[in-house]
C-alpha positions in Angstrom: 162.2 -145.0 17.1 161.3 -147.9 14.7 163.5 -148.5 11.9 160.7 -147.4 9.4 160.9 -144.0 10.8 164.4 -143.8 10.9 164.4 -144.5 7.1 162.0 -141.9 6.7 164.3 -139.5 8.7 167.4 -140.5 6.7 165.7 -139.7 3.4 165.0 -136.0 4.8 168.5 -135.7 5.6 169.5 -136.8 2.3 167.0 -134.5 0.5 168.1 -131.6 2.3 171.9 -132.0 1.7 171.0 -132.5 -1.8 169.2 -128.9 -1.4 172.2 -127.4 -0.4 174.5 -128.3 -3.3 172.8 -125.7 -5.8 173.9 -122.7 -3.8 177.0 -124.3 -2.9 178.0 -124.9 -6.5 176.6 -121.6 -7.9 178.6 -119.7 -5.3 181.7 -121.0 -6.9 180.5 -120.7 -10.7 181.7 -117.0 -11.0 185.4 -118.0 -10.1 185.9 -121.7 -11.0 184.8 -123.5 -14.2 182.6 -126.4 -14.0 185.3 -128.9 -15.0 187.2 -127.8 -11.8 184.3 -127.8 -9.4 183.5 -131.4 -10.6 186.8 -132.8 -10.7 187.5 -131.4 -7.0 184.1 -132.6 -5.8 184.6 -136.3 -7.3 188.2 -136.6 -6.6 187.7 -136.0 -2.8 184.8 -138.4 -2.9 186.5 -141.0 -4.6 189.5 -140.9 -2.3 187.3 -141.4 0.8 185.5 -144.7 -1.2 188.6 -146.0 -2.6 189.0 -148.7 -0.1 185.8 -150.2 -1.6 187.7 -150.9 -4.7 189.7 -153.4 -2.9 189.6 -157.0 -4.7 186.7 -155.4 -6.7 185.6 -157.6 -9.9 185.6 -156.2 -13.2 182.1 -156.5 -14.0 181.2 -154.2 -11.1 184.0 -151.8 -12.3 182.8 -151.7 -15.9 179.3 -150.9 -14.9 180.4 -147.9 -12.8 182.6 -146.7 -15.6 179.5 -146.7 -17.9 177.3 -144.9 -15.2 180.1 -142.6 -14.4 180.5 -141.3 -17.9 176.9 -140.4 -18.1 176.9 -138.9 -14.6 180.2 -136.6 -15.6 177.9 -134.9 -18.3 175.1 -134.7 -15.9 177.3 -132.3 -13.8 179.0 -130.7 -16.5 175.3 -129.6 -17.8 174.3 -128.6 -14.3 176.9 -126.4 -13.4 177.4 -125.1 -16.9 174.0 -124.1 -16.6 174.0 -122.7 -13.1 176.8 -120.1 -14.2 174.1 -118.8 -16.6 170.8 -118.9 -14.1 169.7 -118.6 -10.7 170.4 -121.5 -8.2 166.4 -121.7 -7.9 165.5 -122.0 -11.6 168.4 -124.6 -12.2 167.0 -126.9 -9.1 163.6 -126.7 -10.4 164.5 -127.5 -14.1 167.1 -129.9 -13.2 164.2 -131.8 -11.1 162.3 -132.6 -14.1 164.5 -135.4 -14.5 162.2 -137.7 -12.5 160.1 -137.3 -15.6 162.6 -138.9 -18.0 162.6 -142.3 -17.0 158.9 -143.2 -17.5 159.1 -141.3 -20.8 162.0 -143.2 -21.7 159.7 -146.3 -20.7 157.0 -145.2 -23.1 159.6 -144.7 -26.0 160.5 -148.5 -25.5 157.0 -149.9 -26.0 155.5 -149.5 -22.1 152.1 -148.2 -22.0 151.5 -144.6 -21.4 149.8 -144.2 -17.9 147.5 -141.4 -16.8 149.6 -140.6 -13.9 152.6 -139.7 -16.6 150.1 -137.5 -18.6 148.9 -135.6 -15.4 152.7 -135.2 -14.3 153.8 -134.1 -17.9 150.6 -131.2 -17.9 151.5 -130.2 -14.4 155.4 -130.0 -15.2 154.9 -128.0 -18.2 152.3 -125.8 -16.6 155.0 -125.1 -13.8 158.0 -124.7 -16.2 155.8 -121.9 -18.2 154.8 -120.3 -14.9 158.6 -120.4 -13.5 160.0 -119.0 -16.6 157.1 -116.1 -17.1 159.0 -112.5 -16.6 156.1 -110.7 -18.5 156.8 -113.0 -21.3 158.1 -116.4 -21.4 162.0 -116.3 -21.1 164.2 -119.1 -21.8 168.0 -118.8 -22.1 171.2 -121.0 -22.5 171.6 -122.0 -18.8 167.9 -123.2 -18.9 168.8 -125.4 -21.8 171.8 -126.7 -20.4 169.7 -127.5 -16.9 167.3 -129.1 -19.2 170.0 -131.4 -20.9 171.2 -132.0 -17.5 167.8 -133.4 -16.3 167.7 -135.6 -19.5 170.9 -137.2 -18.6 169.9 -137.6 -14.9 167.0 -139.4 -16.1 169.1 -141.5 -18.4 171.3 -142.1 -15.7 168.6 -143.0 -13.0 167.3 -145.7 -16.0 170.8 -147.1 -16.3 171.2 -147.4 -12.5 168.0 -149.4 -12.4 169.3 -152.0 -14.4 173.0 -151.9 -13.4 172.2 -152.4 -9.7 170.8 -155.6 -10.7 173.8 -156.7 -12.6 176.4 -156.2 -10.0 177.7 -158.0 -6.6 178.8 -155.0 -4.7 176.8 -151.7 -4.8 179.7 -149.8 -3.1 182.1 -150.8 -5.8 179.7 -149.7 -8.2 179.3 -146.3 -6.5 183.2 -145.9 -6.2 184.2 -146.8 -9.4 181.5 -144.3 -11.0 182.7 -141.4 -8.8 186.1 -142.1 -9.8 185.3 -142.0 -13.6 183.6 -139.0 -13.0 186.8 -137.6 -11.5 188.9 -138.9 -14.3 186.4 -137.6 -17.2 186.7 -134.0 -15.5 190.4 -134.1 -15.4 190.7 -135.2 -19.0 187.9 -132.5 -20.1 190.3 -129.8 -18.3 193.4 -130.7 -20.1 191.2 -130.8 -23.7 189.1 -127.7 -23.2 190.7 -125.4 -21.0 194.3 -125.8 -19.8 196.0 -126.0 -23.1 193.9 -122.7 -24.4 196.5 -120.3 -22.6 199.3 -122.4 -23.5 198.3 -122.3 -27.4 199.2 -118.6 -27.5 201.6 -117.7 -24.7 203.3 -120.3 -22.7 203.8 -117.8 -20.0 200.0 -117.8 -19.0 200.5 -121.2 -17.3 202.1 -119.9 -14.1 199.3 -117.2 -14.1 196.6 -120.0 -14.6 197.7 -122.1 -12.0 198.0 -119.0 -9.6 194.4 -118.2 -10.6 193.2 -121.5 -10.0 194.9 -122.1 -6.7 193.6 -119.0 -5.4 189.9 -120.3 -6.2 190.7 -123.4 -4.4 191.8 -121.4 -1.3 188.7 -119.1 -1.5 186.2 -122.2 -1.8 187.6 -124.7 -0.1 185.0 -125.4 2.4 182.6 -125.6 -0.4 184.6 -128.2 -2.1 185.2 -130.0 1.0 181.5 -130.1 1.9 180.3 -131.3 -1.7 183.1 -134.0 -1.9 183.0 -135.1 1.7 179.4 -134.8 2.8 177.2 -134.1 -0.4 178.7 -137.0 -2.3 180.6 -139.7 -0.2 178.8 -139.7 3.1 175.3 -138.9 1.8 175.3 -141.9 -0.5 175.3 -144.6 2.4 172.7 -142.7 4.2 170.3 -142.4 1.1 171.2 -146.4 0.4 170.1 -147.4 4.0 167.4 -145.2 4.1 165.8 -146.5 0.8 165.8 -150.1 2.4 163.7 -148.9 5.4 161.1 -147.2 3.5 158.6 -147.5 0.8 158.7 -146.3 -2.9 155.8 -143.6 -2.5 157.7 -142.3 0.7 160.8 -141.9 -1.2 159.4 -140.6 -4.1 157.6 -137.7 -2.2 160.7 -136.9 0.0 163.1 -136.8 -3.2 160.4 -134.4 -5.0 161.0 -131.5 -2.4 164.6 -131.3 -3.4 164.2 -128.3 -5.6 162.1 -126.6 -2.6 165.0 -127.2 -0.3 167.3 -125.8 -3.0 165.2 -122.7 -3.1 165.3 -122.4 0.9 169.1 -122.6 0.7 169.5 -120.3 -1.9 167.5 -117.6 -0.2 169.7 -117.8 3.1 172.8 -118.7 1.3 172.8 -116.2 -2.0 169.7 -114.3 -1.1 167.7 -115.6 -4.0 164.1 -115.3 -4.2 161.2 -116.4 -6.1 158.3 -114.0 -7.1 154.4 -115.1 -7.4 154.7 -116.6 -10.6 157.9 -118.5 -9.5 156.3 -120.2 -6.3 153.2 -121.1 -8.5 155.7 -122.9 -11.1 157.5 -124.4 -7.9 154.3 -126.0 -6.5 153.2 -127.3 -9.9 156.5 -128.7 -10.9 157.0 -130.4 -7.3 153.3 -131.9 -7.9 154.3 -133.2 -11.2 157.4 -134.8 -9.8 155.4 -136.6 -7.1 152.6 -137.8 -9.5 155.4 -139.1 -12.0 156.9 -141.3 -9.5 153.8 -142.6 -7.5 154.0 -146.3 -8.2 154.6 -149.5 -5.9 158.2 -150.2 -7.1 161.1 -149.5 -4.9 163.5 -147.0 -6.5 167.0 -148.2 -7.1 169.8 -147.4 -4.6 172.3 -145.3 -6.5 174.0 -141.9 -6.6 171.9 -139.2 -5.7 170.0 -137.8 -8.9 170.6 -134.1 -7.7 
């Protein structure tokens, strides 16, 4: 098989794996908090990628820390939103992140291209159809998913410039994953763990027992997310993008929410009504149009 076709196949696998992460995380949100899911996922991935930090240069690490801080916000908003809405809806709203980089470019003085206008019209129409349930419904979970899309777009824009400023991409990737894990641990200590201690010190053993039970219940989900969907898939994504065109990568990535909807059906039993299907088609079309350019996408951590 030619290298080009292998690259296409690699990106298809990447997109399929991305699609599984939504139901995999949604499955846990009824028990574990977003902070615990993020911490376990990125701590596992960070441990696997730790060897790449050997003799790493500070310049690569500091850019990884900056990107990791933004990425942490992405995942917190995404998982908090997943707890309040369906996996399907969260995936399609989060997919709007592809519109953020070109819109940021316009705000910074770039010319508003026709493709961006068309993409916005398609995306807004798709979002309206997806959220129509007799009337337009929008909840806190949707707002969190939209914030996730915004920060993922900022993250992609940041990585576009950051990948040109570092010497080793895997050092950048490993340092940002470790940063996400550290931020999640700090967020846990500030927001979650001390809350029970502030009132009753005897709550700590109950809290630890509760979390330990959750980690045992969803151990396979967490190992899959950390080892496969985060650590392993990054290398495959980077290699695949080096053997495919920007247009091909953009089209393949745009189908991530569609893959999420398929896996949500088999994993969680979630379905989309006719208006949801129409919204999904319009949103995916908008994503494809917004990314249709001749530039090669930056090889970075997958913007799920």
